[in-house]
N, C-alpha and C positions, 0 to 999 in steps of 0.2 A: 334166358329167364323171361317169362311173360311180363308185360308192362302192368302197372297198377290198374289202368283202365280195362285191360283184357281180363284181369282177375275179377274186377267188379262186374264186368259184363257177364262172365261165366256164372258168378254167384247169382246175379239177377235172373239169368235164364233158369238155373236150377230151382230157385225159389218160386219162380213163376210156374214152372211145371209141377212142382210139388203142390202148390195151391190149387192146381187143377186136377189133382189126384193122379198124377203121372210120374213114374220113376224117371228122373232125368237122365240116368245112365243107360237104361234099357228101352225106354219108351213104352213100357208096359203099364197098364192101369194098376194102381195100388189096391190091395185087398180092402174089402169093406171095413174091416176092423182097424185099419191103419190110423194112427193118430192124425196124420196129415189130412185125412178126409173128414175130420170133425170140423164143423162149421166155424167155430171160433178160431181154431188153429189155422184153418185154410185162409180166413180173412186176414189174420196176422201175417201170414206168409206173403199174401198178395200186397199188403200194405208196405212191408219191408222191401219187397221187389220194386214197388213204385218209387220208394225213396232212393233206391240204388239207381233206377232209371233216371230220376230227376237229377241226381248227381252227375251221371254220365252226360245228360243233355246240357248241363251248365259247365262242363269241363272246357278247358281252353282249346278251341278247335285249331288254333295255329300250331299246337304241338309243343312239346318240351324243347325240341332242338332249336327252334327259332327263338325261344325265350332265353336259352343259354347263350346263343350266339349274340343276342342283343346285349346281354350282361357282359360278355367277354369283350365286345367292341368298345365298351365304355372305359375299360382299364387302360391307363396310360394316355388317354386323349383329353383334350380340354373339355371341361364340363359344359354341356349344352342345356338350354332350357327344355322343359318337358314338351312345350308346344313345338319347338324346333325339331325335336326328335320325332314327334308324331307326323309332322309335315314331311320329313325326310322318308319316313317309313311308307307314307301314302304314295310318294313319288316313285318308290321302288317296287311297289306291288304291281303285279301283272294281272291281266284279266283271267277269269276262270276258263279252264279248258279241260274237258273230260272226253277221253277217247275210248274206243271199244276195248282196248287192252285193260284199262282201269276197270271198266264195267264187268269184265270177265272175272274179276276178283271179288265182286260183290257177293256177300254171303246172305242168302235168303233166310228169313225167319219162318219156322213152321207154325208160328202162332202170331196173332195180330199184334202189331206194334204201332206206336204213334208216328206221325209224319216227322216230328222232331228227331225221334230215334233213328229213323231211316236216313234223314239228312245227315246226321252225325256220322253214320257208317259210310255214307258216300264220301264225305269230306276226308275220312281216314284213308281213302284210296288215292288221294292227291299226293304228289311228290313232296317229300319233306325238305328237299334242298332248294325249292323255289318258293319265294314269298308271293303266294297267289291269292287272289280273291276267292272267298269261300261261298258255298251255297248256303242260303238261309231258309228257315221254315217259310218265311213270307214269299220267297221266290217260287217254291213249289205250290204253296197254297194259292197264290195269285193265278198261277197257270191253271190249276184245277178248277178254280172259280170261272175263269175265262172259258174253259171247256164244258162247263155245266156239270162237272163231277161233284163239286162242292158249291154251297151257297151260304151267304151270311144269314144265320137264323137266330132268332131270339131264344134264350134259355130261361128257365123259371126264376133265375136270380136277377133278371133284368138286364143281363149282359148279352153279347152276341158272340157266336162261335162259327167257325167254318165247319159245317156239317154236311154229310152226304145227301145228295138228291137221290130220287129213285134211280136215275141213270147211273149215278156214282155207285150205288149199292150193287148194281149188276156187274161192276168191275171189281168188286171185292172190298170196297170202302165201307166201314161200319161205324155207326154212332155208338159211343161208349160213355158210360157214366161211372165215376168212381170218387172216393173220398181220399184226398191227398193232404196230409198234415191238417186234418180237421176241416178242410174246405171241400165242398162238393163241386166236382169238375165235370163238364160235358165236352168231349172232344172226339176227334176222328182217329180210328185205327185202320191199319192196312193189312189185309190178308196177303198171302203170297201173290195172288192174281193182281191185287192193287199195287204191290211193290213192282211187279213186272211192268205194269202200265206206266208207272213213273219212269222206270229205266228206259222204256221204249220211247218216251218223249223227253228224255233228259236234256236234249239240246235246246228245246224250247225253254226249259227252266234255266239253263245256262245263259240263254240270251237275256232273260229277265234279270238274272243276277248281274250280268255285265252292264246292262242298262242302268241298274241301280248304282253300280260301281262308278260309271261314267258321270252320272248326275251328282253323286257325292263329291267327286273330284272337282267338277265344275263349280259347285257351290263353295267348296273350300277355297278355290282359286279366287272367286269373286269376293270372298270375305276377307282376303288378305289386306286390302286397302282400308277396310273398316274395322280392323282388329282393335279390340278394346272398347268399341262403341256398342252399347247394348240398347236396343230400342225400348222405349217405355212400355211397361206391361199394360195391355189393353184390358180393361175390366169388361167381363162378359155380361150382357143383359140377363136378368133373372128370367126364368121360364114363365111365359104367359102366352095365352092364345086369345085371338079375337073371337067374337061370336060367329063370324063367318067361317073361321077355321074349325071351331068346335062343331059347327053344323055339318062338316064333312067327316066327322068321326064315324068310322064304320061300326055298325052294331049288327049283331045277328042273334039268333035264338040260342046259340051254343054258349054255355057259361065258360068263361076264360079265367085263368089265374091273373093275379095283379101284375105280373111281369108283362103279360100281353097287353093289359091296359096301358102300361107305361110305353110299350113299343108303339102302339097305335097313336098315342098322343105325340110322341116324338116324331112320328112320320108326318105329322101335320105341319111341322116347323119348316120354314123355307130352308132347303139344303145349304144355301149360301149364307145363311144367318150364323152369327157367332154366339147365338143364344145358348144359355145353359140348358141341358136336357133334364127331364124329370126322371127320378129313379123310383123303382118300385117301392122302396122303403118309405119314401115320402107319402105315397098314396096309401100304403098299408097303415102307416102311423096316423094318417088323417081319419081313416075308418075307425081305428082304435080310440082316438080322441073323441070322436062323435058317438062312441058307445056301440058301434056295430061289431067290433072285435074286442076280445080280451085275452090276456096271456094266461094260459093254464099249464099246470104241471101234468105231464103224461105219466102213464104207468111205468115207463122205463126210466123215469127221472128227468127226462128232457122237458123243455118248455116250448110252447108253440102258441101262435095267435089263432084263436078259433072263434067262430061266430057266437055272439050273444043271442038272447031271445029276440032282441031288436034287429040283429043282423039276419037271423033266420027269416023274419018277416019282410026284410028288405031285399031278399034275393041272394044272400050269401049262403053257401053250402059247402060241405066237405065231400070230396071225391077220393076214393082209394085208387092208387095206381101201382103198377109193378115196376120196380127198378131193374137195372141191368143184372143185379145179383139175384133176381127172382123174389126179393122181399117186397112186401107191400109198404107203401108210405102214403100219408094223407096230404092232400093239397086243397086249400081253400079256393073256390072258384066263385065268380060273380056273374049273375045273369044280367040281361039287358037292363032291368030296373035298377039293379045295384050299380051298374056302370053309370046310368043316368044321374044317380045321386051325386056322384063325384063330378060329372060334367056340369051339373047345376051349380055346384060349389065353385068351379072354375069361372063360370059366367058371372057369379056374384062377387068374385074377387077382383078388386080394381087393379088395373095394369100398373 
């Protein structure tokens, strides 16, 4: 009988294909009148598929067998502290090893999947009877960044994500946007060519995984003598920039969203500094407080910050862009003059 994860994975695959207008059993395109090809139903199917994928990505990669074994081992033995059990488990874990026989069992997806999803499927190829270090998303992402396939790029919400470079796109890596549980996410997906690239270089990813594993064990060993001692929490300095740093702020004629303003400001901070970074919401809220933006209710019932008449005159404007689903959405962008207004505010703010 298939495992619960296998059933969830199959359901996720079926829903994903239906949302794309494809019969998951035959691979044929659904007829134009089919309910699954209606936009609202298609989006609902894609949303549920994303929830199932999220559940799979957060499942216990160690597997049910190891959990049951750990539970069985406790019966009839003296009770140990939780910390002691964790230390014993770390000592028994062996480094990650992936051979060609394991890789021959990897099942390619005929549609793009996230790196996390691919990592989970690789881990499922590992032997269940060996307590082995596992591959993590960070191991694969770090390798791809080193190779110039991905790079850390700022997104419109002020965060950063590992997204494909033009070089990475040529290998089948694709930037994707989607709403998961009401949050807009920007991430990388892998077509079959990209999946093959990762498998061809899996030993480099394994080396990074085992380096991480060794470093963790070394830190755990060094912390044994200091167990119970917690260093005092160091308060981080509030965000501020000197006039000299602000003079190095890069300006150009192309209007940019507020997330890019935040990224440029944070790039001026000394990398070795423990200073707090500035978030795009702080900047946006300042423009709203000063009367350059105001919150308005849109025709679809949603609310958004849009330029006032004062903002229009200061260089704030609205641009329409196309999302990954083909739908248009509006973004407020700031020209050079609008950016300078906030830089002048920072100069006038005492450190």
